[in-house]
LODREN-463492 format. One record per residue (C-alpha): residue in three letters; z, y negated, x negated. Coordinates in steps of 0.5 Angstrom, whole numbers, plus 2048, in hexadecimal, padded with zeros to 3 digits. Last residue first. Example, Ala and Ser with C-alpha at 12.3 -4.5 7.8 and 13.67 -1.06 7.14 Angstrom:
Ser80E8027E5;Ala8108097E7;
***
This chain:
Ile7FD7FA821;Arg800801823;Phe80680381F;Val80780B81D;Val80E80C81B;Gly80E811815;Gln81380D811;Glu817808815;Leu813802815;Ile8167FB814;His8117F6818;Phe8117EF816;Lys80D7EB81C;Ser8137E9820;Arg8167E6819;Leu80F7E2819;Pro8107DE81F;Glu8187DD81D;Ser8177DA816;Leu8187DF811;Ala81F7E080D;Ala8227E6811;Arg81C7EA811;Val81C7E9809;Glu8237EB809;Asp8227F180D;Pro81C7F4809;Cys8207F3802;Gly81E7F97FE;Val8217FE7F9;Thr81D8037F6;Trp8197FE7F1;Tyr81F7FA7EE;Ser8248007F0;Asn8208057EA;Gln8258057E4;Asp82C8047E8;Thr82980A7ED;Pro8268097F4;Gln8248107F7;Tyr81D80F7F9;Thr81980C800;Gly81E807803;Phe81A801800;His8137FF7FE;Gln8107FD804;Pro8117F7809;Phe80C7F780F;Ile8097F0812;Phe8057EF818;Ser8017E981A;Pro8017E6813;Gln8037DF812;Ile8007DF80A;Ala8047D9807;Glu80B7DB80B;Ile80A7E2809;Met8097E1802;Arg80F7DC802;Val8137E1805;Thr8117E6800;Ala8127E17FA;Asp8197E07FD;Ile81B7E77FE;His8197EC7F9;Thr8117EB7F7;Asn8107F17F2;His8157F37ED;Leu81C7F17F1;Thr8197F47F7;Pro8167F17FE;Ser8107F57FE;Val80B7F2803;Phe8067F5808;Leu8017F080C;Val7FD7F1812;Asp7F97EB815;Val7F67E880E;Asp7F27E280F;Ala7F77DD80B;Tyr7F67E2805;Asp7F37DD7FF;Glu7F97D87FE;Met8007DA7FE;His7FE7E17FC;Gln7F97DF7F7;Gln7FE7DB7F3;Leu8027E27F1;Leu8087E47F3;Val80A7EA7EF;Ser8067F17F1;Asp8077F87F2;Gly8017F97F8;Pro7FF7F37FC;Gln7FD7F7802;Tyr7F97F2806;Val7F67F480D;Arg7F17F0810;Lys7EF7F1817;Gly7E87F381A;Asp7EA7FA81C;Leu7EC7FB815;Thr7EA7F680F;Phe7EE7F8809;Val7F17F4804;Tyr7F37F87FE;Gly7F87F77F8;Cys7F67F87F1;Asp7F87FA7EA;Glu7F37F87E4;Ile7F67F27E1;Ser7FB7F87DF;Ala8037F67DF;Arg8067F97D8;Arg80B7F47D7;Tyr80D7F37DF;Val80D7EC7E2;Thr8137E97E2;Phe8187E87E8;Asp81E7EA7E5;Thr81C7F27E5;His8147F47E5;Gly80E7F17E8;His8077F47E8;Phe8017EF7E9;Ala7FD7F17EF;Arg7F57EE7F0;Val7F17F07F6;Pro7ED7F67F7;Glu7E97F47FE;Val7E87FA803;Arg7E27FB808;Ile7E380280B;Gly7DD80680C;Glu7DF80C808;Val7E0806802;Glu7DC800803;Leu7DF7FC7FD;Pro7E07F47FD;Val7DD7EF7F8;Leu7E17E97F8;Thr7DE7E27F9;Pro7DD7DC7F5;Glu7D77E07F1;Gly7D57DD7EA;Gln7D67E37E7;Pro7D77E97EC;Arg7DE7E97EF;His7E37EE7EF;Asp7EA7EC7F0;Pro7ED7F37EF;Ile7E87F87EC;Ala7E97FF7F1;Val7E68057ED;Thr7E380A7F3;Ile7E58117F1;Arg7E38187F5;Ala7DD8197F0;Ser7E28187EA;Asp7E581F7ED;Ile7ED81E7ED;Gly7F08237E8;Phe7F781F7E8;Ala7F681E7E0;Gln7EF81A7E2;Ala7F28167E7;Arg7F88147E2;Ser7F28127DD;Leu7EF80E7E3;Cys7F580A7E5;Ser7F48047E1;Glu7ED8047E4;Pro7F08027EB;Leu7F08077F0;Val7EC8097F6;Phe7EC8117F7;Arg7E88147FD;Cys7EA819801;Gly7E8821801;Ser7EF823802;His7F282A7FF;Glu7F182A7F8;Ser7F18227F6;Leu7F68217FC;Ile7FB8267F9;Arg7FA8237F2;Ala7FB81C7F4;Thr80181E7F8;Ser8048217F2;Glu80281C7ED;Ala8048157F1;Phe80080F7F0;His80580A7F3;Asp80C80D7F1;Gly8098107EB;His8068097E8;Glu7FF8097E8;His7FD8037EC;Thr7FA8017F3;Ile7F88077F5;Phe7F38087FC;Leu7F380F7FF;Val7ED810803;Asp7EB815809;Leu7F181880A;His7F181E810;Glu7F182480C;Ala7F6822807;Leu7FB81F80C;Asp7FE82680D;Gln7FF828806;Thr802821804;Pro808822809;Ile80881D80F;Pro80F81A810;Ser81081A808;Pro81781E806;Phe81D819806;Leu820816800;Arg81A8177FC;Ser81D8197F5;Asp81981F7F5;Arg81281C7F6;Asp80D81F7FB;Leu80A8197FF;Asp8088147FA;Leu8028117FD;Asp80080A7FB;Thr7FC808801;Ala7F980C806;Ile7F280C80A;Leu7F1810811;Lys7EA80E814;Gly7E880F81B;Asp7E780781C;Ser7EE80681A;Arg7F480A817;Leu7F8807811;Leu7FD80C80E;Trp802808809;Ser80680B803;Leu8088047FF;Asn8108077FF;Gly81080C805;Leu80C80F80A;Trp80A80980E;Cys80580A814;Val800805817;Gly7FB80681C;Ile7F680181D;Gly7F27FF823;Gly7EF804828;Asp7F280A82B;Glu7F380E825;Asp7F6815826;Leu7F681681E;Leu7FD81281E;Glu800816823;Glu7FD81D820;Leu80081A819;Ile80781981C;Arg807820820;Asn805824819;Met7FF82981B;
***
């Protein structure tokens, strides 16, 4: 077995966190291994994934997808998992056509509806997936110059997981939203994307300062070969964000190397 995967699966309570690049995260808790936005097999990666998809396949319980872009819902990785894994795919409705094209059995798909509230109900309706409580929440995809992407889908989402009694928030690709500032004061673990097409530096700092999480992990940087055309989403600013944070939050900001297992 892959050494890093073995370390992650060697559970000793709490939450095991491992970054595989971009928004590709593995989370291990309560005997379950879940992942977000796995893109592990792309030729433009600067380095191969520390855990090959084939090694991961037999151990993965659920893959959560935030939106349909190829660096988040990756065809090559999804096809391997579809063929060699029994994992469940949780994804927004905007991803269903790609899922079908990738050969994913519809019986293995759970559709995530962001901010889903029955008529007249004030609270979100969570999903229960493989024993994991998760709340799909709104995301609006950004573009360059701090604008919203012209083809942003209202079906795109982030996820709030409840793991080991803690709330873990993966916002997906999104500009700063009002709910980031007001609705997530109970989040313990926060992933942030300080790139030009997401929350960049100032907005990321505002988001962190509003939520006050105990653990903060930057993402969406250092994964793909930057070019003049893609640098607005391949190049991130984690060091600049950490420097701009207040001292108590700076100590909670962890820039992980790919393949390192962090224990919460």
